C-alpha positions in Angstrom: -16.7 23.4 12.9 -19.1 26.1 11.7 -16.3 27.7 9.7 -15.3 24.4 8.2 -18.8 23.4 7.3 -19.4 26.7 5.7 -16.8 25.9 3.1 -17.6 24.0 -0.1 -17.8 20.2 0.5 -14.5 18.5 -0.5 -14.0 14.8 -1.0 -10.5 13.5 -1.4 -9.9 11.6 -4.6 -9.4 7.9 -4.7 -6.1 7.2 -6.3 -7.3 3.6 -6.5 -11.0 3.2 -6.2 -12.2 2.2 -2.7 -8.6 1.2 -1.8 -6.1 4.0 -1.7 -7.2 7.6 -1.2 -5.1 10.8 -1.7 -3.9 12.0 1.7 -4.6 8.7 3.4 -2.5 5.8 4.8 -3.6 2.3 3.8 -2.0 -0.9 5.1 -1.8 -4.0 2.9 -1.0 -7.0 5.0 -0.3 -10.6 3.8 1.8 -13.6 4.6 5.1 -14.1 2.8 4.7 -15.2 -0.7 1.1 -14.0 -1.0 1.9 -11.4 -3.7 1.7 -8.2 -1.7 4.9 -6.7 -3.3 3.6 -7.7 -6.7 0.3 -6.0 -6.0 2.2 -2.9 -4.8 4.2 -2.8 -8.0 1.1 -3.4 -10.1 -0.6 -0.5 -8.3 2.3 1.8 -9.1 2.3 0.8 -12.8 -1.5 1.2 -13.1 -1.6 4.6 -11.5 1.3 6.0 -13.5 -0.2 4.7 -16.7 -3.7 5.7 -15.8 -4.9 2.1 -16.5 -7.3 0.1 -14.3 -5.8 -2.2 -11.6 -7.4 -5.6 -12.1 -10.5 -3.8 -13.3 -10.4 -1.3 -10.4 -10.5 2.4 -11.6 -7.5 4.5 -10.9 -6.7 8.2 -11.0 -3.6 8.8 -13.1 -0.5 10.4 -11.4 3.2 9.8 -10.6 3.8 6.7 -8.5 6.9 5.8 -6.4 7.8 2.4 -5.0 9.9 2.7 -1.9 11.9 -0.5 -1.7 13.5 -1.6 1.6 13.0 -5.4 0.9 14.5 -6.5 -2.4 17.3 -4.2 -3.4 18.0 -3.0 -7.0 19.1 -6.3 -8.6 16.1 -8.3 -7.3 13.7 -5.5 -8.2 15.2 -5.3 -11.7 14.6 -9.1 -12.1 11.0 -8.6 -11.2 10.6 -5.8 -13.8 12.1 -8.2 -16.4 9.9 -11.1 -15.5 6.7 -9.0 -15.5 7.7 -7.2 -18.7 7.6 -3.8 -17.0 9.3 -0.9 -18.6 12.1 0.7 -16.6 10.2 4.0 -16.5 6.8 2.5 -15.6 7.0 4.1 -12.2 9.6 5.6 -9.9 11.7 3.6 -7.5 13.3 4.8 -4.3 16.0 2.5 -2.9 15.5 2.6 0.8 17.7 -0.2 1.9 19.3 0.9 5.2 16.9 3.7 5.8 15.4 3.7 9.3 12.2 5.8 9.4 11.9 5.0 13.1 15.1 7.0 13.8 14.8 10.7 14.7 14.1 12.6 11.5 13.6 9.4 9.5 10.0 10.1 8.4 10.8 13.8 7.7 13.7 12.7 5.5 11.5 10.3 3.6 8.8 13.0 3.2 11.3 15.4 1.7 12.5 12.8 -0.8 9.0 11.9 -1.8 7.9 15.5 -2.1 10.6 16.1 -4.7 9.1 13.4 -6.9 5.6 14.8 -6.9 4.2 11.3 -6.3 0.5 10.8 -6.0 0.8 7.1 -5.0 3.6 5.9 -2.7 4.1 2.2 -1.9 6.3 1.5 1.2 7.8 -2.0 1.2 7.8 -2.9 4.1 7.1 -1.7 7.7 9.5 -4.2 9.2 12.4 -3.3 6.9 11.8 0.4 7.0 11.7 0.5 10.8 14.0 -2.3 11.9 14.5 -1.1 15.5 10.8 -0.6 16.2 9.0 -3.3 18.2 5.8 -4.3 16.4 4.1 -5.4 19.6 4.8 -2.1 21.4 2.0 0.4 21.1 4.3 3.3 21.9 6.6 2.4 19.0 4.0 1.6 16.5 1.5 4.3 17.5 4.0 7.1 17.0 5.5 5.8 13.8 2.1 5.1 12.1 0.8 8.5 13.2 3.9 10.1 11.6 3.3 8.2 8.3 -0.4 9.3 8.4 0.8 12.9 8.7 3.2 12.3 5.8 0.3 11.2 3.6 -1.7 14.2 4.6 1.3 16.5 4.0 2.0 15.1 0.6 -1.6 14.8 -0.4 -0.6 11.4 -1.8 -2.2 7.9 -1.3 0.3 6.0 0.8 0.2 2.2 0.8 2.2 0.5 3.5 3.0 -3.2 3.1 3.1 -5.2 6.2 3.2 -8.9 7.2 0.3 -10.9 8.4 -0.1 -12.3 11.8 -0.9 -15.8 13.0 -4.4 -17.2 12.8 -7.3 -15.3 11.2 -6.1 -11.8 11.8 -4.9 -9.8 8.8 -2.0 -8.1 10.5 0.5 -8.8 13.2 1.7 -6.6 16.0 0.2 -4.0 18.3 -3.4 -2.8 17.8 -2.0 0.7 17.5 -1.0 -0.3 13.9 -4.7 -0.6 13.0 -5.8 2.3 15.1 -3.5 4.8 13.4 -4.3 4.1 9.7 -7.2 5.1 7.5 -7.6 1.6 5.9 -6.3 -1.9 6.5 -6.6 -4.6 3.9 -5.6 -8.3 4.0 -4.4 -10.1 0.9 -4.7 -13.9 0.8 -3.5 -16.2 -1.9 -4.7 -19.6 -3.1 -2.7 -20.6 -6.1 -3.0 -17.7 -8.6 -6.2 -16.4 -6.9 -5.9 -13.4 -4.6 -8.6 -12.1 -2.2 -8.4 -8.5 -1.1 -10.5 -7.8 2.0 -10.9 -5.2 4.7 -13.3 -7.3 6.9 -13.5 -5.7 10.4 -14.1 -9.2 11.8 -10.5 -10.1 10.9 -8.9 -6.8 11.8 -9.6 -4.9 8.6 -10.5 -1.2 8.6 -12.0 1.3 6.2 -12.8 4.7 7.6 -12.7 6.5 4.2 -16.2 5.5 3.0 -18.6 2.6 3.0 -16.6 -0.6 3.4 -16.0 -2.2 0.0 -16.8 -5.8 -0.7 -14.0 -8.4 -1.0 -12.3 -8.3 -4.3 -11.1 -11.4 -6.2 -8.0 -10.9 -8.3 -5.6 -13.1 -10.2 -1.8 -13.2 -10.1 -0.6 -13.2 -13.7 3.1 -12.3 -13.7 4.5 -12.1 -17.2 1.3 -13.2 -19.0 1.0 -9.8 -20.7 3.9 -7.3 -20.8 3.5 -4.6 -18.2 0.6 -6.4 -16.4 1.2 -8.0 -13.0 -2.2 -8.5 -11.5 -4.7 -9.4 -14.2 -8.5 -9.2 -14.5 -10.8 -9.5 -11.5 -12.0 -13.0 -10.8 -15.4 -14.2 -9.9 -15.8 -14.5 -6.1 -14.2 -17.7 -4.8 -13.3 -19.0 -1.4 -9.6 -18.6 -0.4 -8.2 -21.2 2.0 
């Protein structure tokens, strides 16, 4: 520790301010239809363009969306609906990839390293590791630890999309999922309003810095070409 503390202080950059940090693994959890994939796409488009994400500052850099949910045709439809250019960010088709299999995370790491990505969105945990049991701590602890090491190795902000659990908890599955990540946010939707929160009382987590306040966003697909999640909203209760 003495040797480490003698070195100049270094703070990792936030790729997306108080949300996704270089070299860190963040989970974004939400119920189906809440807009979590849209937000992941919006994050990629914002980072690669160097434009704010719903008013949230970003650091510009290459972004890659790793899709194991939609497939090429459905993803292309989303690009069209939202008015996103084909080159707005990189897409890696991961249908059929099993990162829970031996060498799976290593293979994904090699693919991503070749892209030079500074933001990586993984959609989603369930589809990328279909044989893993979400309620088993041995399965989830090892896999999430490997993804955290991948983020450190790449020096990229990695955003992992996951499904919400029942009740008031942000995420479903073993507590090892929360234990092994650097940050965990829940996304809740009420109409076009989105609330992004990392409240510890509901299973959120933010070990990177002082916990950010809840953020109120608005889903605005197709309203403006290239914009998916529009301006920040005034705080409002989300059912």
